[in-house]
C-alpha positions, 0 to 999 in steps of 0.5 A, spaced: 295 344 688 290 348 690 285 342 689 289 338 694 289 344 700 281 344 699 281 337 701 285 338 707 279 339 712 276 332 710 283 328 710 286 331 716 281 327 721 283 321 717 290 322 717 291 325 724 285 322 728 283 326 734 281 324 741 274 323 744 272 329 748 267 328 754 263 333 757 261 331 764 254 332 766 257 336 772 260 341 767 254 343 764 253 350 765 246 354 763 247 358 757 242 363 757 238 364 764 240 361 771 238 355 774 231 358 776 229 360 769 223 356 766 227 353 760 234 351 762 239 350 756 246 347 758 251 347 752 254 340 752 258 340 745 259 347 742 265 350 738 268 343 738 266 342 730 265 346 725 259 342 722 255 341 728 254 343 735 250 339 741 246 345 744 248 345 738 249 339 743 244 342 748 241 339 754 234 343 755 230 342 761 223 345 761 220 346 768 213 344 769 208 349 766 212 353 761 214 354 754 219 358 750 218 363 745 216 362 738 223 361 734 227 358 729 234 356 728 236 360 721 239 355 717 241 350 722 237 343 722 235 341 729 234 333 732 231 333 738 231 327 743 226 326 748 230 324 754 224 324 759 217 327 760 212 329 755 212 336 751 213 340 745 207 342 741 208 336 737 208 331 743 214 327 744 215 322 749 221 319 752 225 315 747 222 319 741 226 323 736 224 330 732 227 333 726 226 340 725 228 343 718 232 350 717 227 356 718 222 352 721 218 355 727 217 351 733 216 352 740 218 348 746 212 347 751 211 343 758 204 343 760 205 337 765 207 337 772 214 334 771 220 337 768 221 335 761 229 333 758 230 334 751 237 333 748 238 338 742 243 337 736 244 342 731 248 343 725 253 349 725 258 350 730 254 355 735 247 355 736 243 360 732 236 362 735 232 367 732 226 369 737 219 371 733 214 376 736 209 370 734 207 365 729 209 368 722 211 374 726 217 378 725 224 377 729 223 379 736 227 384 740 232 381 745 229 385 751 222 383 749 223 375 750 221 372 756 
């Protein structure tokens, strides 16, 4: 009988499907910094699934000539879709995708004169961000992150 109960999380969505949930662009709220921050992260689909979040779904708007701190997302995998602009340490153009494996250090960079917009999808229900003191560095203290 215990084997049946372990299957319930996988079976219930097939037996009792849920409704489609929409997050309107007008409802996106900045997660970390305000609208004046250089990197604006807007949570789109967070806490609605135990398997993925879409920043964790996130809309990331990078203002001109800015960069994030070097960081990784722990055990989470990340998919980035470049919606507009060109940026990242590995150049992404509109329509490009990037896959970032767990524990992989990376940095968002916008060296252009225009906003860059990326859509981020991560595994896990809530976004995990571990800021580092630099490439290969130790975990940064929260008050030392720009």
